DSSP file (Angstrom, degrees, kcal/mol; ACC not computed):
  #  RESIDUE AA STRUCTURE BP1 BP2  ACC     N-H-->O    O-->H-N    N-H-->O    O-->H-N    TCO  KAPPA ALPHA  PHI   PSI    X-CA   Y-CA   Z-CA
    1    1 A M              0   0    0      0, 0.0     2,-0.1     0, 0.0    70,-0.0   0.000 360.0 360.0 360.0 132.2    1.6  -10.9   -4.0
    2    2 A S        -     0   0    0      1,-0.1     2,-0.2     6,-0.0     6,-0.0  -0.444 360.0-108.6 -81.7 156.7   -1.0   -8.5   -5.4
    3    3 A L        -     0   0    0     -2,-0.1    -1,-0.1     1,-0.1     2,-0.1  -0.520  28.6-113.9 -83.4 148.5   -4.1   -7.5   -3.4
    4    4 A T     >  -     0   0    0     -2,-0.2     4,-2.6     1,-0.1     5,-0.2  -0.352  35.3-103.8 -70.8 162.4   -7.5   -8.6   -4.2
    5    5 A K  H  > S+     0   0    0      1,-0.2     4,-2.5     2,-0.2     5,-0.2   0.914 121.9  51.0 -57.9 -45.3  -10.0   -6.0   -5.4
    6    6 A P  H  > S+     0   0    0      0, 0.0     4,-2.2     0, 0.0    -1,-0.2   0.894 112.8  46.8 -60.3 -36.8  -11.8   -5.8   -2.0
    7    7 A N  H  > S+     0   0    0      2,-0.2     4,-2.5     1,-0.2    -2,-0.2   0.852 109.9  52.8 -73.2 -34.2   -8.5   -5.4   -0.2
    8    8 A Q  H  X S+     0   0    0     -4,-2.6     4,-2.5     2,-0.2    -1,-0.2   0.921 111.3  47.7 -62.4 -43.0   -7.3   -2.7   -2.7
    9    9 A E  H  X S+     0   0    0     -4,-2.5     4,-2.8     2,-0.2    -2,-0.2   0.905 111.2  50.5 -64.4 -42.1  -10.6   -0.9   -2.0
   10   10 A L  H  X S+     0   0    0     -4,-2.2     4,-2.4     2,-0.2    -2,-0.2   0.931 112.0  47.2 -61.5 -46.0  -10.1   -1.3    1.8
   11   11 A R  H  X S+     0   0    0     -4,-2.5     4,-2.5     1,-0.2    -2,-0.2   0.921 113.1  48.4 -62.5 -44.2   -6.6    0.1    1.6
   12   12 A R  H  X S+     0   0    0     -4,-2.5     4,-2.6     1,-0.2    -2,-0.2   0.916 111.5  50.2 -62.9 -42.6   -7.7    3.0   -0.6
   13   13 A D  H  X S+     0   0    0     -4,-2.8     4,-2.4     2,-0.2    -2,-0.2   0.899 111.3  48.7 -62.3 -41.4  -10.5    3.8    1.8
   14   14 A L  H  X S+     0   0    0     -4,-2.4     4,-2.3     2,-0.2    -2,-0.2   0.915 112.8  47.2 -64.7 -43.1   -8.2    3.7    4.8
   15   15 A K  H  X S+     0   0    0     -4,-2.5     4,-2.3     2,-0.2    -2,-0.2   0.891 111.9  50.7 -66.9 -38.6   -5.7    6.0    3.0
   16   16 A D  H  X S+     0   0    0     -4,-2.6     4,-2.2     2,-0.2    -2,-0.2   0.920 111.2  48.1 -63.8 -43.4   -8.5    8.4    2.0
   17   17 A A  H  X S+     0   0    0     -4,-2.4     4,-2.2     1,-0.2    -2,-0.2   0.894 111.1  51.3 -64.3 -39.5   -9.8    8.6    5.5
   18   18 A A  H  X S+     0   0    0     -4,-2.3     4,-2.3     1,-0.2    -1,-0.2   0.904 109.5  49.9 -63.7 -41.1   -6.3    9.2    6.8
   19   19 A A  H  X S+     0   0    0     -4,-2.3     4,-2.5     2,-0.2     5,-0.2   0.893 109.2  51.9 -65.2 -39.5   -5.8   12.0    4.3
   20   20 A L  H  X S+     0   0    0     -4,-2.2     4,-2.1     1,-0.2    -1,-0.2   0.915 110.8  47.8 -62.6 -42.7   -9.1   13.6    5.3
   21   21 A L  H  X S+     0   0    0     -4,-2.2     4,-2.4     2,-0.2    -2,-0.2   0.901 110.4  53.4 -63.3 -40.3   -8.1   13.5    9.0
   22   22 A K  H  X S+     0   0    0     -4,-2.3     4,-2.2     1,-0.2    -2,-0.2   0.954 112.2  42.1 -60.2 -51.0   -4.7   15.0    8.1
   23   23 A W  H  X S+     0   0    0     -4,-2.5     4,-2.3     1,-0.2    -1,-0.2   0.817 112.1  54.9 -71.2 -29.2   -6.1   18.0    6.3
   24   24 A S  H  X S+     0   0    0     -4,-2.1     4,-2.3    -5,-0.2    -1,-0.2   0.912 109.2  48.7 -65.2 -41.5   -8.8   18.5    8.9
   25   25 A G  H  X S+     0   0    0     -4,-2.4     4,-2.2     2,-0.2    -2,-0.2   0.895 109.9  51.1 -63.7 -41.0   -6.1   18.6   11.5
   26   26 A V  H  X S+     0   0    0     -4,-2.2     4,-2.1     2,-0.2    -2,-0.2   0.929 110.2  49.7 -61.7 -45.1   -4.1   21.1    9.4
   27   27 A D  H  X S+     0   0    0     -4,-2.3     4,-2.2     1,-0.2    -2,-0.2   0.902 109.7  51.3 -61.0 -40.9   -7.2   23.3    9.1
   28   28 A L  H  X S+     0   0    0     -4,-2.3     4,-2.7     1,-0.2    -1,-0.2   0.888 107.6  52.4 -64.9 -38.4   -7.8   23.2   12.8
   29   29 A F  H  X S+     0   0    0     -4,-2.2     4,-2.3     2,-0.2    -1,-0.2   0.898 108.6  51.1 -63.3 -39.5   -4.2   24.2   13.5
   30   30 A V  H  X S+     0   0    0     -4,-2.1     4,-1.7     2,-0.2    -2,-0.2   0.932 112.7  45.3 -62.5 -45.3   -4.6   27.2   11.2
   31   31 A I  H  X S+     0   0    0     -4,-2.2     4,-2.5     1,-0.2    -2,-0.2   0.890 110.5  54.6 -65.3 -38.7   -7.8   28.2   13.0
   32   32 A A  H  X S+     0   0    0     -4,-2.7     4,-2.6     1,-0.2    -1,-0.2   0.896 106.0  52.4 -62.0 -39.8   -6.1   27.7   16.4
   33   33 A K  H  X S+     0   0    0     -4,-2.3     4,-2.3     2,-0.2    -1,-0.2   0.894 109.3  49.9 -63.0 -38.9   -3.3   30.0   15.3
   34   34 A R  H  X S+     0   0    0     -4,-1.7     4,-1.7     2,-0.2    -2,-0.2   0.919 110.9  49.0 -64.9 -43.1   -5.9   32.7   14.5
   35   35 A L  H  <>S+     0   0    0     -4,-2.5     5,-2.9     1,-0.2     4,-0.4   0.912 110.7  50.7 -62.5 -41.8   -7.6   32.2   17.8
   36   36 A L  H ><5S+     0   0    0     -4,-2.6     3,-1.3     1,-0.2    -1,-0.2   0.914 109.4  50.3 -62.4 -42.6   -4.3   32.5   19.6
   37   37 A A  H 3<5S+     0   0    0     -4,-2.3    -1,-0.2     1,-0.3    -2,-0.2   0.814 108.9  53.4 -64.7 -29.6   -3.5   35.7   17.7
   38   38 A A  T 3<5S-     0   0    0     -4,-1.7    -1,-0.3    -5,-0.2    -2,-0.2   0.471 124.4-104.9 -84.8  -1.6   -6.9   37.1   18.7
   39   39 A G  T < 5S+     0   0    0     -3,-1.3     2,-1.3    -4,-0.4     3,-0.2   0.528  82.1 128.1  94.3   6.3   -6.1   36.3   22.4
   40   40 A D     >< +     0   0    0     -5,-2.9     4,-2.2     1,-0.2     5,-0.2  -0.612  21.1 160.4 -96.5  76.4   -8.3   33.2   22.8
   41   41 A E  H  > S+     0   0    0     -2,-1.3     4,-2.6     1,-0.2    -1,-0.2   0.882  71.6  52.6 -65.4 -39.4   -5.6   30.9   24.2
   42   42 A E  H  > S+     0   0    0     -3,-0.2     4,-2.2     2,-0.2    -1,-0.2   0.932 111.4  45.7 -63.8 -46.1   -8.2   28.5   25.7
   43   43 A G  H  > S+     0   0    0      1,-0.2     4,-2.2     2,-0.2    -1,-0.2   0.901 112.9  51.2 -62.9 -40.6  -10.0   28.1   22.4
   44   44 A A  H  X S+     0   0    0     -4,-2.2     4,-2.2     1,-0.2    -2,-0.2   0.914 109.9  49.1 -62.9 -43.4   -6.7   27.7   20.6
   45   45 A N  H  X S+     0   0    0     -4,-2.6     4,-2.1     2,-0.2    -1,-0.2   0.889 109.3  52.7 -64.4 -39.1   -5.5   25.0   23.0
   46   46 A D  H  X S+     0   0    0     -4,-2.2     4,-1.9     1,-0.2    -1,-0.2   0.923 110.6  47.0 -62.1 -44.2   -8.8   23.1   22.7
   47   47 A L  H  X S+     0   0    0     -4,-2.2     4,-2.7     1,-0.2    -2,-0.2   0.876 109.7  53.6 -66.1 -36.8   -8.5   23.1   18.9
   48   48 A M  H  X S+     0   0    0     -4,-2.2     4,-2.4     2,-0.2    -1,-0.2   0.886 106.5  52.4 -65.8 -37.2   -4.9   21.9   19.1
   49   49 A K  H  X S+     0   0    0     -4,-2.1     4,-1.9     2,-0.2    -1,-0.2   0.921 111.2  46.9 -62.2 -43.0   -5.9   19.0   21.3
   50   50 A I  H  X S+     0   0    0     -4,-1.9     4,-2.3     2,-0.2    -2,-0.2   0.928 111.3  51.4 -64.1 -44.3   -8.6   18.0   18.7
   51   51 A A  H  X S+     0   0    0     -4,-2.7     4,-2.0     1,-0.2    -2,-0.2   0.887 109.5  50.1 -60.9 -39.8   -6.0   18.3   15.9
   52   52 A L  H  X S+     0   0    0     -4,-2.4     4,-2.1     2,-0.2    -1,-0.2   0.873 108.8  52.1 -67.2 -36.3   -3.5   16.1   17.8
   53   53 A A  H  X S+     0   0    0     -4,-1.9     4,-2.2     2,-0.2    -2,-0.2   0.897 109.0  50.5 -65.2 -39.3   -6.2   13.5   18.3
   54   54 A L  H  X S+     0   0    0     -4,-2.3     4,-2.6     1,-0.2    -2,-0.2   0.887 108.1  53.2 -63.8 -38.1   -7.0   13.6   14.6
   55   55 A Q  H  X S+     0   0    0     -4,-2.0     4,-2.4     2,-0.2    -2,-0.2   0.900 108.0  50.1 -64.2 -40.7   -3.3   13.1   13.9
   56   56 A D  H  X S+     0   0    0     -4,-2.1     4,-1.9     2,-0.2    -2,-0.2   0.924 111.8  47.6 -62.2 -44.0   -3.2   10.0   16.1
   57   57 A A  H  X S+     0   0    0     -4,-2.2     4,-2.3     1,-0.2    -2,-0.2   0.894 110.1  53.3 -64.5 -39.2   -6.2    8.6   14.4
   58   58 A E  H  X S+     0   0    0     -4,-2.6     4,-2.5     1,-0.2     5,-0.2   0.932 107.1  51.5 -59.9 -46.5   -4.6    9.3   11.0
   59   59 A D  H  X S+     0   0    0     -4,-2.4     4,-2.1     1,-0.2    -1,-0.2   0.887 109.6  50.4 -58.9 -40.3   -1.4    7.5   12.0
   60   60 A K  H  X S+     0   0    0     -4,-1.9     4,-2.5     2,-0.2    -1,-0.2   0.925 110.4  48.7 -64.4 -44.4   -3.5    4.4   13.0
   61   61 A L  H  X S+     0   0    0     -4,-2.3     4,-2.5     2,-0.2    -2,-0.2   0.896 110.2  51.0 -64.7 -39.4   -5.3    4.4    9.7
   62   62 A V  H  X S+     0   0    0     -4,-2.5     4,-2.1     2,-0.2    -1,-0.2   0.910 110.5  50.5 -62.1 -40.9   -2.1    4.7    7.8
   63   63 A G  H  X S+     0   0    0     -4,-2.1     4,-2.0    -5,-0.2    -2,-0.2   0.906 109.7  49.7 -62.5 -42.0   -0.8    1.7    9.8
   64   64 A Y  H  X S+     0   0    0     -4,-2.5     4,-2.1     2,-0.2    -2,-0.2   0.900 108.6  53.0 -63.8 -39.8   -3.9   -0.3    9.0
   65   65 A A  H  X S+     0   0    0     -4,-2.5     4,-2.2     1,-0.2    -1,-0.2   0.889 108.5  50.4 -62.3 -38.4   -3.5    0.5    5.3
   66   66 A D  H  X S+     0   0    0     -4,-2.1     4,-1.9     1,-0.2    -1,-0.2   0.874 108.6  52.3 -65.5 -36.8    0.1   -0.8    5.5
   67   67 A E  H  <>S+     0   0    0     -4,-2.0     5,-2.5     2,-0.2     6,-1.5   0.856 108.0  50.9 -68.4 -33.9   -1.2   -3.9    7.2
   68   68 A V  H ><5S+     0   0    0     -4,-2.1     3,-1.5     4,-0.2    -2,-0.2   0.926 108.8  52.2 -65.0 -43.8   -3.7   -4.4    4.4
   69   69 A K  H 3<5S+     0   0    0     -4,-2.2    -2,-0.2     1,-0.3    -1,-0.2   0.874 111.9  45.1 -60.2 -38.0   -0.9   -4.0    1.9
   70   70 A S  T 3<5S-     0   0    0     -4,-1.9    -1,-0.3    -5,-0.1    -2,-0.2   0.333 116.1-116.1 -89.7   8.8    1.2   -6.7    3.6
   71   71 A S  T < 5S+     0   0    0     -3,-1.5    -3,-0.2     2,-0.3    -2,-0.1   0.662  83.5 121.2  66.4  19.8   -1.8   -9.0    3.9
   72   72 A R  S   <S+     0   0    0     -5,-2.5     2,-0.4     1,-0.2    -4,-0.2   0.774  79.7  41.0 -78.6 -27.0   -1.9   -8.8    7.7
   73   73 A I  S    S-     0   0    0     -6,-1.5     2,-0.4    -9,-0.1    -2,-0.3  -0.988  78.7-176.4-118.0 130.3   -5.4   -7.4    7.5
   74   74 A V        -     0   0    0     -2,-0.4     2,-0.5    -3,-0.1    -6,-0.0  -0.989  26.2-126.8-130.9 132.2   -7.6   -9.0    4.9
   75   75 A R        -     0   0    0     -2,-0.4   -68,-0.1    -7,-0.1     2,-0.1  -0.658  32.2-129.4 -76.8 124.6  -11.2   -8.0    3.9
   76   76 A A        -     0   0    0     -2,-0.5     2,-0.2     1,-0.1    -1,-0.0  -0.422  26.6-100.7 -72.8 149.9  -13.4  -11.1    4.1
   77   77 A R        -     0   0    0     -2,-0.1     2,-0.4     1,-0.0    -1,-0.1  -0.513  38.5-153.3 -69.7 134.3  -15.6  -11.9    1.2
   78   78 A T        -     0   0    0     -2,-0.2     2,-0.6    -3,-0.1    -1,-0.0  -0.899  10.0-132.3-112.3 142.2  -19.1  -10.9    1.7
   79   79 A D              0   0    0     -2,-0.4    -2,-0.0     1,-0.1     0, 0.0  -0.813 360.0 360.0 -92.4 126.1  -22.1  -12.5    0.1
   80   80 A K              0   0    0     -2,-0.6    -1,-0.1     0, 0.0    -2,-0.0   0.420 360.0 360.0-103.4 360.0  -24.5   -9.9   -1.4
């Protein structure tokens, strides 16, 4: 069964948000490595914790997008 346009948009939005979180996490890991190389272990560890939290949120959004695809989550029609 194909998705309705609102559900296609919801799935795309969820996947876009997940991708943004993924690349933000990657960027934070790169910065954390630089901090670690500069001797700032505490700062590096703090950034890694944030990056891991972003990864968890990304995984959830990807899961929600999969649920939209399988029609377990459906965007309700809104009256404008």
